[in-house]
N, C-alpha and C positions, 0 to 999 in steps of 0.2 A: 664202955670206953671206946671212943672212935678209933678206927684203924688209921695209921699214919703213913702217908706216902711222901717220899723225899725225891724231889726233882733236882738232878745235878745239872746246873746251868754252866756250861764251860765258858761261855762268853756272856756279854751283857745284852744280847739280842736274841734270847731263847725263851720266849714266853711259854707257859704251859698249855695255852690254847684249849681246844676242845677235849684233849686228853685229861687235863686237870679239871675241866668243867664236868666231865662225866664222872670222874672219881668223886668229886664233891657231891654230885647227885646220889652217889652210893654211900654217902656219909663219911668219906675219908677226910681226915685233917691233912691239908696240904702244907708242906714246908719246901722251901727252895734253898739250894746250896750253891751260891755263885762262886766261881773259881777265878776267872780272869776278868777284872773290872774294865770299864771303858778306858780308864787311864793307862792300863797295861795292855791294851788290845794289840799294839804294834810291838810290844816286848813281853810276850806271854809266858816266858819261862820262869815263872815265879815259884816260890816255895809255898806248899799248901799241905795241910793235915786234914785227913778225912775222919768223920765221926764214927762212932761204933754203929755198925749196920744193925745190930740187935735192937737199937732204939726205934727201928722202923719196921713196918709190915710189908712195905713195897718200896723198891728203889727204881727210879726212872732216869738213867743217864741220857741226856739230850744230845743235840748235834753240836758241831764245832766247825770253825773255819780251818782248823789245823788237822793234820793227819795222825791217825792212830799209830802209824809207822814212824813218825817224825820225832824220834828221841832228841835230836839235836835242837829242835825248836821248842818242845814243851816237856822234855824229859824230867825236869824237876818235880812235876806233879803227875805226869803221865804214868810212870812206873808205879807210883804209889796207888794210883787209881786202878791200874790193872791188877795189882795184888789184892786190893780191897774188893774189887768186883769178883775176882776168882774165889776169894774166901767166902764172900756172901753167897754165891751160887752153890758152891760145894757144901755150905752149911744148910742149904735148903731154902734160902731167902728168895722170894719172888723178885725177879728183875725184868723190866721191860726196857730194852735198849733201842734207842731211836737214832738212826743214821750213824754218826760217830759213836753213839752209845751201843748200837748193834755191832759195830766194828770192834769196840772195846771188848764186848763179850767174845767175839771170835778170837781175838789175840789172847785174851786172858785165859781162855779155855784150851789153848794149844793149837789154834788155827793160825792163819797168817793174813795180814792185810798189806796190800801193795797198791801203788798207783795203777789205775785202770788205763787201757789204751785211749779211751775217750770218756768224757763225763756224761752223766744223765742230769739234765736240767729241765724242769718243767713237769707238766702233768703227763703221766705215763700209766698205761695199763700193764699189769703184771700177769704172770701165769701161775696160778695157785693150785696146788694139789688138794687143798682143803679150803675152798672158798667160804665155808661157814665159819672158819677161824680167821683166816686172812683173806679178805675179799680181793677180787681182781682190780678194783679201783674204778676210775683212775686215782692214783696217788701222786702227791707232789714229790719230785726228786730234786736234790741238789747235792751231788757228790762227785768226786773225782777219783775215789778209791774203791776197791772191792775186796771182799774177804774170800779166803779159802776156808771151808767149813772145818770147825774143830772136831776132833775125834769124839764119837758118841752122840753127836748132834743129829737132828732130823731136819732136812731142808723142807720147807713148806712151799716156797715160791721163788720165782726167778724171772728175769727178762733175758732177752738174747745177749745183753751186755753184762749182767751181774746177778749173783744170787741176791734174793730180796728178803727172805725170812727163814729163820730156823729156830727150833726149840731145843733146849737142853735142860733137863730136870724141870725146875719151876721158872725157867727163864725163856723169854721170847725176844729174839733179835730181829729188828726191822731195818731195812736199808732206806726206806722212804720216810716221809715226814707226815704222819697223821695229825700231829699237833699244829701244823701250819694252817693259817688263814691269811686273808688279805692284809690284815694289820701287821702280822709278822713279816710277810714278804715286803711290805713297805719299808720296814726297818732294815731288812737285808739289802734292799736296793741302795740305801744310804751308805751302808758299810760294805763296799766293794761289789755287791751283787749286781748292780747295774752294769759295771764294766765286764764282769765275768759272763753275764748273759749275752751282752753285745759281742764279746769275743767269740762266743759259741755260735754266732750268726743268727741270733734271735733278737726280737724286739722286746725289751723289758716292760714297756708300757702296755703292749698287748698281753704279755704274760700276767701283768697285774690285773688288767680288766678281766681276763679269763679266770683268774683266781677269785675275784669278786663275784663273778657269775657262778663259780663252782662251789663257793663257801657253804650254802645251805645243804647241798647233797653230801659234800665231803664231811661236814660236821656229823651227819647221821651215820655215814660209813665209819667214822672214827668211834662213835658211840657203840656201834655193833662190835667193832674190833676190841675195844676196851672190855665190853661185857663178856665176850667169848674168852679173852685172855684171863680175866679174873676167874671165870668159872672152870675153864678147861686146862689151863696151864698153871696159874698161880694158886688155884684152890682156895680163893678168898670169897667165893659166893656160894 
């Protein structure tokens, strides 16, 4: 029987990308769990019920345009997801948290997430203590918040602006976006991304061309990251 991986898509522009591609190569059956639809994108505080995590072998909460700290904006489903993630991790379920998903892990496990002094947007090299697990990149960043590490976690990587990766039991939290490719960025540019990149003093069209150029190498970096996570953290290889 195939292993089952559940991608939690907090909005309608969060494809599984090369993370999902690599899991399929390893024989995983991929399921997606969309939370906020395109119709509710501007009013995301919807009611939502999460499934039994025991039905899955791996959970991957993806990114989000909203903050893990922002109970006023998305609290109707955020608190439920925090409780769900905490229970899954403490029960020994493998979790790979990406950007918002990594911040979910931090808050759910007793850490803290706040607005950062400045964002990280675009391709960035990180500083990893274990490059064989989490390589130095470059990785694509798109975040305005940062976490404080939860008790008992082990930080793996950081930049001068923010912590970038930590492990806890069979979970790995990432601040960057290994699942992103040019196709995903094109969708983000349509949904507020272009304005946000421009406000940061960058050219979104140049960022897109850079991403198109970076795609082949980034895909292979992501494959390596998924492989090492499955073997060394999740124990699924």
